[in-house]
Backbone and ligand atoms as CSV (ligand in chain L), in Angstrom:
chain,resi,resn,atom,element,x,y,z
A,1,UNK,N,N,-49.666,119.917,79.338
A,1,UNK,CA,C,-49.754,119.695,77.993
A,1,UNK,C,C,-49.991,118.275,77.952
A,2,UNK,N,N,-50.753,117.593,77.500
A,2,UNK,CA,C,-50.786,116.186,77.350
A,2,UNK,C,C,-50.662,115.552,75.988
A,3,UNK,N,N,-50.046,114.504,75.688
A,3,UNK,CA,C,-49.565,114.118,74.698
A,3,UNK,C,C,-50.498,112.579,74.353
A,4,UNK,N,N,-51.245,112.397,73.705
A,4,UNK,CA,C,-51.771,110.958,73.270
A,4,UNK,C,C,-51.446,110.577,71.918
A,5,UNK,N,N,-51.157,109.321,72.068
A,5,UNK,CA,C,-50.570,108.379,70.827
A,5,UNK,C,C,-52.107,107.819,70.263
A,6,UNK,N,N,-52.232,108.221,69.057
A,6,UNK,CA,C,-53.189,107.751,68.234
A,6,UNK,C,C,-52.795,106.893,66.918
A,7,UNK,N,N,-52.966,105.642,66.873
A,7,UNK,CA,C,-52.247,104.783,65.942
A,7,UNK,C,C,-50.959,105.284,65.592
A,8,UNK,N,N,-50.207,105.234,66.785
A,8,UNK,CA,C,-48.631,105.679,66.533
A,8,UNK,C,C,-48.339,107.043,66.043
A,9,UNK,N,N,-49.388,107.872,66.205
A,9,UNK,CA,C,-48.992,109.152,66.083
A,9,UNK,C,C,-49.254,110.201,67.406
A,10,UNK,N,N,-48.416,110.924,67.586
A,10,UNK,CA,C,-48.538,111.625,68.932
A,10,UNK,C,C,-49.438,112.685,68.414
A,11,UNK,N,N,-50.432,113.106,69.493
A,11,UNK,CA,C,-51.598,114.210,69.144
A,11,UNK,C,C,-51.434,114.915,70.823
A,12,UNK,N,N,-51.404,116.300,70.246
A,12,UNK,CA,C,-51.521,117.408,71.707
A,12,UNK,C,C,-52.781,117.621,71.831
A,13,UNK,N,N,-53.395,117.205,73.296
A,13,UNK,CA,C,-54.769,117.653,73.609
A,13,UNK,C,C,-54.816,118.688,74.496
A,14,UNK,N,N,-53.513,119.341,74.836
A,14,UNK,CA,C,-53.562,120.223,75.800
A,14,UNK,C,C,-53.896,119.887,77.215
A,15,UNK,N,N,-54.758,120.791,77.810
A,15,UNK,CA,C,-55.092,120.677,78.867
A,15,UNK,C,C,-56.730,120.107,79.121
A,16,UNK,N,N,-57.220,119.953,77.953
A,16,UNK,CA,C,-58.821,119.698,77.826
A,16,UNK,C,C,-59.041,118.336,78.580
A,17,UNK,N,N,-60.333,118.228,78.926
A,17,UNK,CA,C,-60.861,116.956,79.508
A,17,UNK,C,C,-61.517,116.291,78.043
A,18,UNK,N,N,-60.971,115.218,77.611
A,18,UNK,CA,C,-61.525,114.686,76.231
A,18,UNK,C,C,-61.700,113.186,76.530
A,19,UNK,N,N,-62.719,112.652,75.793
A,19,UNK,CA,C,-62.583,111.191,75.870
A,19,UNK,C,C,-61.879,110.894,74.553
A,20,UNK,N,N,-61.894,109.549,74.408
A,20,UNK,CA,C,-61.024,108.892,73.346
A,20,UNK,C,C,-61.350,109.139,72.008
A,21,UNK,N,N,-62.829,109.410,71.960
A,21,UNK,CA,C,-63.289,109.986,70.640
A,21,UNK,C,C,-62.827,111.200,70.251
A,22,UNK,N,N,-62.969,112.005,71.045
A,22,UNK,CA,C,-62.507,113.480,70.815
A,22,UNK,C,C,-60.809,113.701,70.632
A,23,UNK,N,N,-60.233,112.897,71.406
A,23,UNK,CA,C,-58.786,113.102,71.353
A,23,UNK,C,C,-58.403,112.290,70.167
A,24,UNK,N,N,-58.709,111.271,69.693
A,24,UNK,CA,C,-58.629,110.703,68.348
A,24,UNK,C,C,-58.864,111.670,67.035
A,25,UNK,N,N,-60.120,112.399,67.132
A,25,UNK,CA,C,-60.551,112.936,66.300
A,25,UNK,C,C,-59.614,114.591,66.190
A,26,UNK,N,N,-58.878,114.719,67.195
A,26,UNK,CA,C,-57.725,115.704,67.043
A,26,UNK,C,C,-56.822,115.489,66.289
A,27,UNK,N,N,-56.396,114.216,66.220
A,27,UNK,CA,C,-55.274,113.517,65.466
A,27,UNK,C,C,-55.857,113.133,64.144
A,28,UNK,N,N,-56.970,113.322,63.716
A,28,UNK,CA,C,-57.597,113.188,62.449
A,28,UNK,C,C,-58.261,111.754,62.250
A,29,UNK,N,N,-58.417,111.113,63.359
A,29,UNK,CA,C,-58.970,109.488,63.298
A,29,UNK,C,C,-60.255,109.686,63.855
A,30,UNK,N,N,-61.137,109.063,63.135
A,30,UNK,CA,C,-62.674,109.057,63.485
A,30,UNK,C,C,-62.813,107.683,64.107
A,31,UNK,N,N,-63.374,107.673,65.263
A,31,UNK,CA,C,-63.608,106.340,65.715
A,31,UNK,C,C,-65.295,106.247,65.727
A,32,UNK,N,N,-65.851,105.294,65.255
A,32,UNK,CA,C,-67.196,105.253,64.822
A,32,UNK,C,C,-68.032,105.281,66.150
A,33,UNK,N,N,-69.010,106.084,66.376
A,33,UNK,CA,C,-69.903,105.982,67.723
A,33,UNK,C,C,-71.255,105.968,67.292
A,34,UNK,N,N,-72.231,105.698,68.102
A,34,UNK,CA,C,-73.554,105.819,67.927
A,34,UNK,C,C,-74.400,106.466,69.063
A,35,UNK,N,N,-74.159,105.880,70.355
A,35,UNK,CA,C,-75.025,106.631,71.365
A,35,UNK,C,C,-74.296,107.616,72.180
A,36,UNK,N,N,-72.867,107.996,71.786
A,36,UNK,CA,C,-72.419,109.169,72.262
A,36,UNK,C,C,-72.847,110.512,71.680
A,37,UNK,N,N,-72.833,111.497,72.584
A,37,UNK,CA,C,-72.990,112.634,72.062
A,37,UNK,C,C,-72.504,113.706,72.780
A,38,UNK,N,N,-71.681,114.728,72.589
A,38,UNK,CA,C,-70.973,115.605,73.565
A,38,UNK,C,C,-72.064,116.441,74.461
A,39,UNK,N,N,-73.272,116.481,73.688
A,39,UNK,CA,C,-74.248,117.457,74.693
A,39,UNK,C,C,-74.936,116.448,75.674
A,40,UNK,N,N,-74.738,115.168,75.647
A,40,UNK,CA,C,-75.570,114.105,76.421
A,40,UNK,C,C,-74.681,113.694,77.506
A,41,UNK,N,N,-75.331,112.819,78.346
A,41,UNK,CA,C,-74.507,112.105,79.402
A,41,UNK,C,C,-73.945,110.967,78.735
A,42,UNK,N,N,-72.982,110.348,79.237
A,42,UNK,CA,C,-72.314,109.030,78.411
A,42,UNK,C,C,-73.102,107.898,78.982
A,43,UNK,N,N,-73.525,107.165,77.961
A,43,UNK,CA,C,-74.379,105.879,78.237
A,43,UNK,C,C,-73.442,104.721,78.043
A,44,UNK,N,N,-72.779,104.805,77.151
A,44,UNK,CA,C,-71.900,103.798,76.603
A,44,UNK,C,C,-72.576,102.247,76.568
A,45,UNK,N,N,-73.636,102.418,75.718
A,45,UNK,CA,C,-74.349,100.883,75.636
A,45,UNK,C,C,-74.133,100.437,74.113
A,46,UNK,N,N,-73.919,101.095,73.076
A,46,UNK,CA,C,-73.867,100.598,71.806
A,46,UNK,C,C,-72.660,99.685,71.548
A,47,UNK,N,N,-71.562,100.018,72.202
A,47,UNK,CA,C,-70.279,99.358,71.881
A,47,UNK,C,C,-69.616,99.580,70.492
A,48,UNK,N,N,-70.166,100.533,69.819
A,48,UNK,CA,C,-69.712,100.774,68.295
A,48,UNK,C,C,-68.032,101.501,68.670
A,49,UNK,N,N,-67.936,102.017,69.723
A,49,UNK,CA,C,-66.525,102.697,69.611
A,49,UNK,C,C,-65.501,102.310,70.459
A,50,UNK,N,N,-65.536,100.662,70.459
A,50,UNK,CA,C,-64.729,99.890,71.210
A,50,UNK,C,C,-63.121,100.020,70.648
A,51,UNK,N,N,-62.287,100.358,71.244
A,51,UNK,CA,C,-60.854,100.718,70.887
A,51,UNK,C,C,-59.752,99.731,71.802
A,52,UNK,N,N,-58.592,99.575,71.342
A,52,UNK,CA,C,-57.755,99.122,72.024
A,52,UNK,C,C,-56.952,100.357,72.762
A,53,UNK,N,N,-56.593,99.975,73.980
A,53,UNK,CA,C,-56.157,101.588,74.849
A,53,UNK,C,C,-54.913,100.932,75.619
A,54,UNK,N,N,-53.946,101.491,75.740
A,54,UNK,CA,C,-52.929,101.299,76.548
A,54,UNK,C,C,-52.280,102.679,77.234
A,55,UNK,N,N,-50.988,102.180,77.911
A,55,UNK,CA,C,-50.331,103.527,78.520
A,55,UNK,C,C,-48.854,103.522,78.228
A,56,UNK,N,N,-48.395,104.553,77.506
A,56,UNK,CA,C,-46.850,104.684,77.480
A,56,UNK,C,C,-46.298,104.917,78.808
A,57,UNK,N,N,-45.437,104.220,79.050
A,57,UNK,CA,C,-44.451,104.250,80.547
A,57,UNK,C,C,-43.491,105.385,80.200
A,58,UNK,N,N,-42.919,106.027,81.183
A,58,UNK,CA,C,-41.903,106.826,81.092
A,58,UNK,C,C,-40.753,106.235,80.448
A,59,UNK,N,N,-40.214,104.960,80.574
A,59,UNK,CA,C,-39.308,104.411,79.904
A,59,UNK,C,C,-39.560,103.820,78.187
A,60,UNK,N,N,-40.676,104.298,77.928
A,60,UNK,CA,C,-40.985,104.318,76.452
A,60,UNK,C,C,-41.807,102.985,76.091
A,61,UNK,N,N,-41.992,101.937,77.114
A,61,UNK,CA,C,-42.639,100.887,76.791
A,61,UNK,C,C,-44.066,101.277,76.773
A,62,UNK,N,N,-44.841,100.339,76.163
A,62,UNK,CA,C,-46.322,100.463,76.239
A,62,UNK,C,C,-47.056,99.281,76.940
A,63,UNK,N,N,-47.613,99.507,77.610
A,63,UNK,CA,C,-48.441,98.512,78.208
A,63,UNK,C,C,-50.048,98.479,77.840
A,64,UNK,N,N,-50.506,97.595,76.899
A,64,UNK,CA,C,-51.938,97.543,76.452
A,64,UNK,C,C,-52.722,97.022,77.486
A,65,UNK,N,N,-53.984,97.474,77.488
A,65,UNK,CA,C,-55.101,96.718,78.489
A,65,UNK,C,C,-55.350,95.503,77.587
A,66,UNK,N,N,-55.704,94.322,78.487
A,66,UNK,CA,C,-56.114,93.149,78.008
A,66,UNK,C,C,-57.255,92.981,77.071
A,67,UNK,N,N,-58.139,94.102,77.249
A,67,UNK,CA,C,-59.561,94.175,76.362
A,67,UNK,C,C,-59.750,95.456,75.858
A,68,UNK,N,N,-60.669,95.415,74.970
A,68,UNK,CA,C,-61.116,96.883,74.280
A,68,UNK,C,C,-62.104,97.605,75.153
A,69,UNK,N,N,-61.946,98.955,75.232
A,69,UNK,CA,C,-62.854,99.364,75.863
A,69,UNK,C,C,-63.681,100.712,75.371
A,70,UNK,N,N,-64.782,101.281,75.843
A,70,UNK,CA,C,-65.515,102.177,74.841
A,70,UNK,C,C,-64.790,103.334,74.836
A,71,UNK,N,N,-64.357,103.931,73.744
A,71,UNK,CA,C,-63.745,105.102,73.722
A,71,UNK,C,C,-64.683,106.532,74.189
A,72,UNK,N,N,-65.963,106.106,74.094
A,72,UNK,CA,C,-66.839,107.302,74.569
A,72,UNK,C,C,-66.635,107.515,76.106
A,73,UNK,N,N,-66.448,106.389,76.699
A,73,UNK,CA,C,-66.570,106.526,78.203
A,73,UNK,C,C,-64.892,106.674,78.739
A,74,UNK,N,N,-64.114,106.468,77.930
A,74,UNK,CA,C,-62.695,106.549,78.692
A,74,UNK,C,C,-62.027,107.754,78.503
A,75,UNK,N,N,-61.584,108.514,79.547
A,75,UNK,CA,C,-61.002,109.803,79.205
A,75,UNK,C,C,-59.636,109.657,78.869
A,76,UNK,N,N,-59.130,110.708,78.137
A,76,UNK,CA,C,-57.775,110.740,77.466
A,76,UNK,C,C,-56.856,111.539,78.557
A,77,UNK,N,N,-55.657,110.828,78.568
A,77,UNK,CA,C,-54.868,111.562,79.548
A,77,UNK,C,C,-53.226,111.290,78.890
A,78,UNK,N,N,-52.348,112.126,79.629
A,78,UNK,CA,C,-51.025,112.118,78.833
A,78,UNK,C,C,-50.498,110.520,78.940
A,79,UNK,N,N,-50.338,110.284,77.862
A,79,UNK,CA,C,-49.435,108.890,77.736
A,79,UNK,C,C,-50.628,107.754,77.336
A,80,UNK,N,N,-51.796,107.962,77.087
A,80,UNK,CA,C,-52.551,107.104,76.476
A,80,UNK,C,C,-52.446,106.857,75.224
A,81,UNK,N,N,-52.552,105.444,74.828
A,81,UNK,CA,C,-52.272,104.813,73.607
A,81,UNK,C,C,-53.387,104.319,73.085
A,82,UNK,N,N,-53.824,104.713,71.776
A,82,UNK,CA,C,-55.123,104.462,71.135
A,82,UNK,C,C,-54.882,103.667,69.944
A,83,UNK,N,N,-55.267,102.683,69.818
A,83,UNK,CA,C,-55.142,101.746,68.457
A,83,UNK,C,C,-56.335,101.494,67.842
A,84,UNK,N,N,-56.813,101.979,66.664
A,84,UNK,CA,C,-58.031,101.623,66.111
A,84,UNK,C,C,-57.747,100.978,64.754
A,85,UNK,N,N,-56.608,100.656,64.341
A,85,UNK,CA,C,-56.418,100.232,63.089
A,85,UNK,C,C,-56.220,98.577,63.032
A,86,UNK,N,N,-55.870,97.978,64.075
A,86,UNK,CA,C,-55.726,96.643,64.073
A,86,UNK,C,C,-56.707,95.694,63.514
A,87,UNK,N,N,-56.593,94.884,62.725
A,87,UNK,CA,C,-57.651,94.214,62.221
A,87,UNK,C,C,-58.054,92.849,63.113
A,88,UNK,N,N,-59.278,92.388,63.091
A,88,UNK,CA,C,-59.774,91.476,63.890
A,88,UNK,C,C,-59.112,90.172,63.247
A,89,UNK,N,N,-58.921,89.272,64.178
A,89,UNK,CA,C,-58.371,87.965,63.512
A,89,UNK,C,C,-59.099,87.326,62.689
A,90,UNK,N,N,-58.335,86.487,61.758
A,90,UNK,CA,C,-59.189,85.533,60.978
A,90,UNK,C,C,-60.050,84.524,61.482
A,91,UNK,N,N,-61.154,84.561,60.941
A,91,UNK,CA,C,-62.137,83.449,61.535
A,91,UNK,C,C,-61.487,82.161,61.337
A,92,UNK,N,N,-61.814,81.306,62.361
A,92,UNK,CA,C,-61.268,79.752,62.433
A,92,UNK,C,C,-61.670,79.212,61.074
A,93,UNK,N,N,-60.733,78.383,60.738
A,93,UNK,CA,C,-61.164,77.451,59.295
A,93,UNK,C,C,-62.192,76.456,59.577
A,94,UNK,N,N,-63.109,76.368,58.695
A,94,UNK,CA,C,-64.207,75.360,58.878
A,94,UNK,C,C,-63.590,73.814,59.141
A,95,UNK,N,N,-64.114,73.020,60.020
A,95,UNK,CA,C,-63.764,71.848,60.193
A,95,UNK,C,C,-64.349,70.993,59.208
A,96,UNK,N,N,-63.376,70.168,58.600
A,96,UNK,CA,C,-63.918,69.161,57.544
A,96,UNK,C,C,-65.319,68.314,57.951
A,97,UNK,N,N,-66.135,68.163,57.096
A,97,UNK,CA,C,-67.404,67.451,57.589
A,97,UNK,C,C,-66.872,66.013,57.533
A,98,UNK,N,N,-67.404,65.275,58.496
A,98,UNK,CA,C,-67.185,63.807,58.593
A,98,UNK,C,C,-68.265,62.974,58.138
A,99,UNK,N,N,-69.437,63.741,57.482
A,99,UNK,CA,C,-70.616,62.972,56.914
A,99,UNK,C,C,-70.306,61.919,56.050
A,100,UNK,N,N,-69.110,62.095,55.095
A,100,UNK,CA,C,-68.941,61.007,54.318
A,100,UNK,C,C,-68.170,59.982,54.852
A,101,UNK,N,N,-67.974,59.927,56.172
A,101,UNK,CA,C,-66.956,58.874,56.668
A,101,UNK,C,C,-67.977,57.455,57.092
A,102,UNK,N,N,-67.638,56.439,56.890
A,102,UNK,CA,C,-68.432,55.248,57.208
A,102,UNK,C,C,-68.324,55.134,58.770
A,103,UNK,N,N,-67.341,55.372,59.404
A,103,UNK,CA,C,-67.311,55.250,60.792
A,103,UNK,C,C,-68.414,56.076,61.600
A,104,UNK,N,N,-68.650,57.236,60.891
A,104,UNK,CA,C,-69.725,58.191,61.567
A,104,UNK,C,C,-70.984,57.668,61.193
A,105,UNK,N,N,-71.127,57.450,59.928
A,105,UNK,CA,C,-72.373,56.817,59.486
A,105,UNK,C,C,-73.212,55.587,60.233
A,106,UNK,N,N,-72.165,54.765,60.676
A,106,UNK,CA,C,-72.570,53.629,61.312
A,106,UNK,C,C,-73.113,53.817,62.908
A,107,UNK,N,N,-72.450,55.052,63.426
A,107,UNK,CA,C,-72.928,55.350,64.881
A,107,UNK,C,C,-73.972,56.384,64.770
A,108,UNK,N,N,-74.386,56.690,63.690
A,108,UNK,CA,C,-75.488,57.937,63.836
A,108,UNK,C,C,-76.755,57.149,64.520
A,109,UNK,N,N,-77.389,57.957,65.314
A,109,UNK,CA,C,-78.733,57.432,65.801
A,109,UNK,C,C,-79.717,56.938,64.616
A,110,UNK,N,N,-79.909,57.764,63.482
A,110,UNK,CA,C,-80.703,57.149,62.376
A,110,UNK,C,C,-80.386,55.823,61.956
A,111,UNK,N,N,-79.226,55.555,61.830
A,111,UNK,CA,C,-78.510,54.408,61.129
A,111,UNK,C,C,-78.815,53.321,62.216
A,112,UNK,N,N,-78.949,53.479,63.627
A,112,UNK,CA,C,-79.149,52.405,64.291
A,112,UNK,C,C,-80.506,51.818,64.724
A,113,UNK,N,N,-81.562,52.792,64.356
A,113,UNK,CA,C,-82.788,52.745,64.487
A,113,UNK,C,C,-83.499,51.676,63.668
A,114,UNK,N,N,-84.263,50.588,64.265
A,114,UNK,CA,C,-84.634,49.649,63.305
A,114,UNK,C,C,-85.588,50.220,62.268
A,115,UNK,N,N,-85.500,49.221,61.276
A,115,UNK,CA,C,-86.417,49.532,60.060
A,115,UNK,C,C,-87.850,49.613,60.426
A,116,UNK,N,N,-88.495,49.153,61.369
A,116,UNK,CA,C,-89.796,49.004,61.633
A,116,UNK,C,C,-90.168,50.431,62.438
A,117,UNK,N,N,-89.243,51.196,63.050
A,117,UNK,CA,C,-89.660,52.161,63.879
A,117,UNK,C,C,-89.923,53.518,63.051
A,118,UNK,N,N,-91.028,53.998,63.276
A,118,UNK,CA,C,-91.478,55.043,62.522
A,118,UNK,C,C,-92.217,56.033,63.413
A,119,UNK,N,N,-92.371,57.356,62.804
A,119,UNK,CA,C,-93.223,58.262,63.586
A,119,UNK,C,C,-94.481,57.815,63.811
A,120,UNK,N,N,-95.094,57.873,64.740
A,120,UNK,CA,C,-96.450,57.593,65.235
A,120,UNK,C,C,-97.226,58.721,64.846
A,121,UNK,N,N,-98.162,58.402,64.374
A,121,UNK,CA,C,-99.423,59.371,63.972
A,121,UNK,C,C,-100.602,59.220,64.694
A,122,UNK,N,N,-100.517,58.238,65.482
A,122,UNK,CA,C,-101.818,57.956,66.295
A,122,UNK,C,C,-101.279,58.338,67.595
A,123,UNK,N,N,-102.141,58.944,68.575
A,123,UNK,CA,C,-101.844,59.063,70.024
A,123,UNK,C,C,-101.752,57.751,70.686
A,124,UNK,N,N,-100.779,57.645,71.579
A,124,UNK,CA,C,-100.504,56.445,72.554
A,124,UNK,C,C,-101.372,56.237,73.604
A,125,UNK,N,N,-101.849,57.226,74.127
A,125,UNK,CA,C,-102.838,57.280,75.156
A,125,UNK,C,C,-103.950,58.074,74.835
A,126,UNK,N,N,-105.353,57.476,75.226
A,126,UNK,CA,C,-106.500,58.213,75.097
A,126,UNK,C,C,-106.871,59.010,76.363
A,127,UNK,N,N,-107.631,59.940,76.009
A,127,UNK,CA,C,-107.821,60.861,77.289
A,127,UNK,C,C,-109.010,60.048,77.787
A,128,UNK,N,N,-109.060,60.042,79.227
A,128,UNK,CA,C,-110.256,59.268,79.951
A,128,UNK,C,C,-111.286,60.335,79.984
A,129,UNK,N,N,-112.572,59.980,79.679
A,129,UNK,CA,C,-113.522,60.904,79.922
A,129,UNK,C,C,-113.796,61.337,81.330
A,130,UNK,N,N,-114.240,62.499,81.661
A,130,UNK,CA,C,-114.509,63.282,82.941
A,130,UNK,C,C,-115.669,62.560,83.549
A,131,UNK,N,N,-115.616,62.158,84.706
A,131,UNK,CA,C,-116.768,61.783,85.388
A,131,UNK,C,C,-117.592,62.845,85.944
A,132,UNK,N,N,-118.747,62.776,85.806
A,132,UNK,CA,C,-119.709,63.841,86.727
A,132,UNK,C,C,-120.087,63.586,87.745
L,1,FES,S1,S,-70.568,105.252,71.372
L,1,FES,FE1,FE,-71.719,103.934,72.268
L,1,FES,S2,S,-70.562,103.013,73.660
L,1,FES,FE2,FE,-69.331,104.569,72.753
């Protein structure tokens, strides 16, 4: 009898060979997936089913893996810990724009360009005619 922990809830998966999608579904947790189907071979290419996985040690501690894994490709075994509820970290705050700063404006390439410089509309080199 194998017990898998799905979002802090123990789920008995018996002696069946299940992947993490199937094991989580036994506990009522649906892991979104796209490229996996139970009747097909596992390709694990869409990465839609990525979950956090760890292992519950005999002393009760949980050691989580440092990266997410595809649930369709990872077999469930006794003591496997699956976390699907953790939210992604907040996106970084936007950096304030320095466009209004006078220091930035004076060092910008367009500010140092002489007033006489402009885009050339005529070619600088003419093509030489081909000699026969
Ligand atoms: S369902 Fe596509 S990688 Fe798992």
